[in-house]
C-alpha positions as CSV (number, residue, x, y, z in Angstrom):
1,M,0.0,0.0,0.0
2,T,1.4,3.4,-1.1
3,A,0.6,6.9,-0.2
4,K,1.2,10.2,-2.0
5,L,2.5,13.4,-0.5
6,D,1.9,16.7,-2.2
7,P,4.4,19.3,-0.9
8,T,2.2,22.2,-2.1
9,A,-0.6,21.1,0.2
10,F,1.2,22.3,3.3
11,R,1.1,25.8,4.7
12,N,3.0,25.8,8.0
13,L,5.6,23.3,6.8
14,D,7.8,23.9,3.8
15,I,8.3,20.4,2.2
16,Q,11.0,19.6,-0.3
17,A,11.3,16.2,-1.8
18,G,14.8,15.0,-2.8
19,E,15.5,12.6,-5.6
20,D,17.6,10.5,-3.2
21,G,14.6,9.9,-1.0
22,V,15.7,12.5,1.6
23,W,12.9,15.0,2.3
24,I,13.4,18.3,4.0
25,V,10.6,19.3,6.4
26,T,11.0,22.9,7.6
27,L,8.8,24.5,10.2
28,N,7.9,27.7,8.4
29,R,6.6,30.3,10.9
30,P,9.8,32.2,11.5
31,A,8.0,35.3,12.8
32,K,6.7,33.2,15.6
33,R,10.1,31.4,16.2
34,N,8.3,28.4,14.6
35,A,6.0,28.0,17.6
36,L,3.6,25.1,17.2
37,D,0.0,26.0,16.7
38,I,-2.6,23.3,16.1
39,A,-2.5,23.7,12.3
40,T,1.2,22.9,12.3
41,I,0.6,19.9,14.5
42,E,-2.0,18.6,12.1
43,E,0.4,19.1,9.2
44,L,3.1,17.1,11.0
45,I,0.5,14.3,11.5
46,T,-0.4,14.3,7.8
47,F,3.2,14.2,6.6
48,F,4.6,11.6,9.0
49,S,1.5,9.4,8.7
50,A,2.1,9.1,4.9
51,A,5.9,9.2,4.8
52,P,6.6,5.5,5.4
53,R,4.3,4.6,2.5
54,A,5.4,7.5,0.1
55,G,9.0,6.5,-0.6
56,V,10.5,8.8,2.0
57,R,13.8,7.2,3.0
58,A,14.9,9.9,5.5
59,V,13.8,13.3,6.7
60,V,15.7,16.4,7.8
61,L,13.6,18.4,10.2
62,A,14.6,22.0,10.4
63,G,13.2,25.5,11.3
64,A,13.1,28.6,9.1
65,G,14.9,31.6,10.4
66,D,17.1,31.7,13.4
67,H,15.3,29.2,15.6
68,F,14.3,25.6,15.5
69,C,11.1,25.9,17.6
70,A,10.0,27.9,20.6
71,G,7.4,25.5,21.6
72,L,3.6,25.9,22.1
73,D,2.1,28.9,20.4
74,L,1.3,30.7,23.7
75,I,-0.7,33.5,21.9
76,E,-3.0,30.9,20.2
77,H,-3.3,29.1,23.6
78,H,-4.2,32.4,25.4
79,D,-6.7,33.6,22.8
80,A,-8.4,30.2,22.5
81,D,-9.1,30.1,26.2
82,R,-9.7,26.4,26.0
83,S,-11.5,24.2,28.5
84,P,-9.5,21.4,30.2
85,A,-11.1,18.9,27.9
86,D,-10.3,21.0,24.8
87,F,-6.6,21.3,25.8
88,M,-6.4,17.6,26.7
89,H,-7.4,16.9,23.0
90,V,-4.8,19.4,21.8
91,C,-2.2,17.4,23.8
92,L,-3.4,14.2,22.3
93,R,-2.9,15.5,18.8
94,W,0.7,16.5,19.8
95,H,1.2,12.9,21.0
96,E,-0.2,11.6,17.7
97,A,2.3,13.7,15.7
98,F,5.3,12.8,17.8
99,N,4.4,9.1,17.9
100,K,4.1,9.1,14.1
101,M,7.6,10.5,14.1
102,E,9.2,8.2,16.6
103,Y,7.5,5.0,15.7
104,G,6.9,5.6,11.9
105,G,10.0,3.8,10.7
106,V,11.5,6.7,8.7
107,P,14.8,8.1,10.0
108,I,14.3,11.7,11.2
109,I,17.4,13.9,11.7
110,A,16.6,17.2,13.5
111,A,18.8,20.3,12.7
112,L,18.7,22.3,15.9
113,K,19.6,26.0,16.1
114,G,18.5,28.9,18.3
115,A,15.6,28.1,20.6
116,V,14.7,24.5,21.2
117,V,12.3,25.3,24.0
118,G,9.3,23.7,25.6
119,G,7.3,21.9,23.0
120,G,10.2,22.5,20.6
121,L,12.3,20.3,22.7
122,E,9.5,17.7,22.8
123,L,9.4,17.8,19.0
124,A,13.2,17.5,18.7
125,S,13.1,14.5,21.1
126,A,10.7,12.7,18.8
127,A,13.4,12.7,16.1
128,H,15.9,9.8,15.9
129,I,19.1,11.9,15.6
130,R,19.6,15.5,16.8
131,V,22.3,17.8,15.6
132,M,23.0,21.1,17.3
133,D,25.0,24.1,16.3
134,D,26.6,26.7,18.5
135,S,23.5,28.9,18.6
136,A,21.2,26.1,19.9
137,Y,19.8,26.1,23.5
138,V,17.3,24.0,25.3
139,A,14.9,24.8,28.1
140,L,11.6,23.7,29.6
141,P,10.1,27.0,30.9
142,E,6.6,25.6,31.7
143,G,6.9,26.2,35.4
144,Q,7.5,29.9,34.9
145,R,4.5,30.1,32.5
146,G,2.0,28.4,34.8
147,L,2.0,25.4,32.5
148,F,2.9,21.7,32.5
149,T,4.4,19.7,29.6
150,G,1.8,18.2,27.3
151,G,3.8,16.9,24.3
152,G,5.8,14.0,25.8
153,A,8.6,15.6,27.7
154,T,7.9,13.3,30.6
155,I,8.5,10.4,28.3
156,R,11.2,11.5,25.8
157,V,13.1,14.3,27.5
158,S,13.4,12.4,30.7
159,D,14.5,9.4,28.7
160,L,17.3,11.5,27.2
161,V,18.6,13.2,30.3
162,G,16.9,11.8,33.3
163,K,13.9,12.6,35.5
164,S,15.8,14.8,38.0
165,R,17.4,17.0,35.3
166,M,14.0,17.5,33.6
167,I,12.3,18.5,36.8
168,D,15.1,20.9,37.6
169,M,14.6,22.6,34.2
170,M,10.9,22.9,34.7
171,L,11.2,24.3,38.2
172,T,14.0,26.7,37.7
173,G,13.9,27.6,34.0
174,R,17.4,26.3,33.6
175,V,18.9,26.7,30.1
176,Y,21.5,24.4,28.5
177,K,23.5,25.7,25.5
178,A,25.0,23.8,22.6
179,A,28.1,21.9,23.8
180,E,26.8,21.3,27.3
181,A,23.5,20.2,25.9
182,V,25.2,17.7,23.7
183,D,27.4,16.4,26.5
184,L,24.3,15.8,28.6
185,G,22.5,13.8,25.9
186,F,20.0,16.3,24.4
187,A,21.6,15.8,21.0
188,Q,24.1,13.3,19.6
189,Y,26.1,15.8,17.5
190,L,27.5,19.3,17.7
191,A,28.1,20.7,14.3
192,E,31.2,22.9,13.7
193,G,29.2,24.9,11.2
194,D,25.5,24.8,10.2
195,S,23.5,22.0,11.9
196,Y,21.4,21.7,8.7
197,D,24.4,20.7,6.6
198,M,25.5,18.0,9.0
199,A,21.9,16.8,9.4
200,L,21.6,16.5,5.7
201,R,24.8,14.5,5.4
202,L,23.5,12.1,8.1
203,A,20.1,11.8,6.5
204,R,21.7,10.9,3.2
205,R,23.9,8.3,4.9
206,A,20.8,6.8,6.6
207,A,18.9,6.8,3.3
208,E,21.5,4.5,1.8
209,N,20.3,1.7,4.2
210,L,17.6,-0.7,3.1
211,P,14.2,0.7,4.0
212,L,13.2,-2.4,6.0
213,S,16.3,-2.2,8.1
214,N,15.6,1.5,8.8
215,F,12.0,0.8,9.6
216,A,13.1,-1.7,12.3
217,I,15.7,0.6,13.7
218,C,13.4,3.6,13.8
219,S,10.3,1.7,15.1
220,A,11.1,-1.6,16.7
221,V,13.8,-0.2,19.1
222,S,11.3,2.3,20.6
223,H,8.7,-0.4,21.0
224,M,11.1,-2.8,22.6
225,T,12.2,-0.2,25.2
226,N,8.6,-0.1,26.4
227,M,8.6,-3.9,27.0
228,S,9.8,-6.1,29.7
229,A,13.3,-7.6,29.0
230,L,11.8,-11.0,28.3
231,D,9.2,-9.6,25.9
232,A,11.8,-7.4,24.2
233,A,14.1,-10.3,23.6
234,Y,11.3,-12.2,22.0
235,A,10.3,-9.3,19.8
236,E,13.9,-8.6,18.8
237,A,14.3,-12.2,17.7
238,V,11.1,-12.0,15.5
239,V,12.2,-8.7,14.0
240,A,15.7,-10.0,13.3
241,G,14.2,-13.0,11.7
242,V,12.3,-10.8,9.2
243,V,14.9,-8.1,8.6
244,N,18.0,-10.3,8.5
245,T,16.6,-12.6,5.8
246,Q,15.2,-9.9,3.5
247,P,16.1,-10.7,-0.2
248,D,17.6,-7.2,-0.7
249,A,20.2,-7.9,2.0
250,R,21.7,-10.8,0.1
251,A,23.8,-8.6,-2.2
252,R,25.2,-6.7,0.7
253,L,26.0,-9.8,2.6
254,A,27.7,-11.2,-0.5
255,A,29.8,-8.1,-0.8
256,F,30.9,-8.6,2.8
257,A,31.7,-12.2,2.2
258,D,33.8,-11.5,-0.9
259,K,35.5,-8.6,0.9
260,S,34.3,-6.0,-1.6
261,A,32.2,-4.1,1.0
262,A,33.7,-1.3,3.0
263,R,35.0,-2.4,6.4
264,V,34.0,-0.7,9.7
265,R,36.9,1.5,10.7
266,P,37.3,4.5,13.0
267,D,37.5,8.0,11.4
268,E,41.1,9.0,10.6
């Protein structure tokens, strides 16, 4: 079953399809520091629901302007004056978007710069690889705004850096900048130049893998971490049985066997 993605159908996301299967998804509300309103969340759901079935081999997730994402659109939230039930459903849509990203099976590499704050950090945490540049900083200022996280920080951010650090950030408004943030685990890479350029290189490298292998890496691993050790071991064996015997892998295994494939070596 296939799906079609029309880049022109999106308004708050700028979508560019690459011939190599690497798609660029850019949050396109720079005047709002790419804050997430409900329309943007719905577009994220639409794109990432279809991506695994539309030939998307990897995604670079970026932000237009100087910032990745400043989180929840607080002006929209203030003006909407939502009821508790209404906002609960807004949060559930955020979870739908971020779950489609984390569990969808398409590698997502986030290019982080400037503000990666609140819901922006929750969004970044749903990507599989995060690259920061020197301008990037992370924070969870919900406590100072009279708010609480609603887009999965208690799940993904605490998984990245621990419960105690996340609680400290929410209580005190603590901000972590580029190098320190990477050292603590908010991101895996610190780019010497533009985070976008490095994210694109990583996305292209990931896109060279077989799609079924990437699907397992970017979906099954997350599912398995939610299981007991015994259940995860069983699930891993089943997934390995399917992935490791896929017909498309035979040529790659043959190249390894005849020593024509590149060997794994540390960078010079």
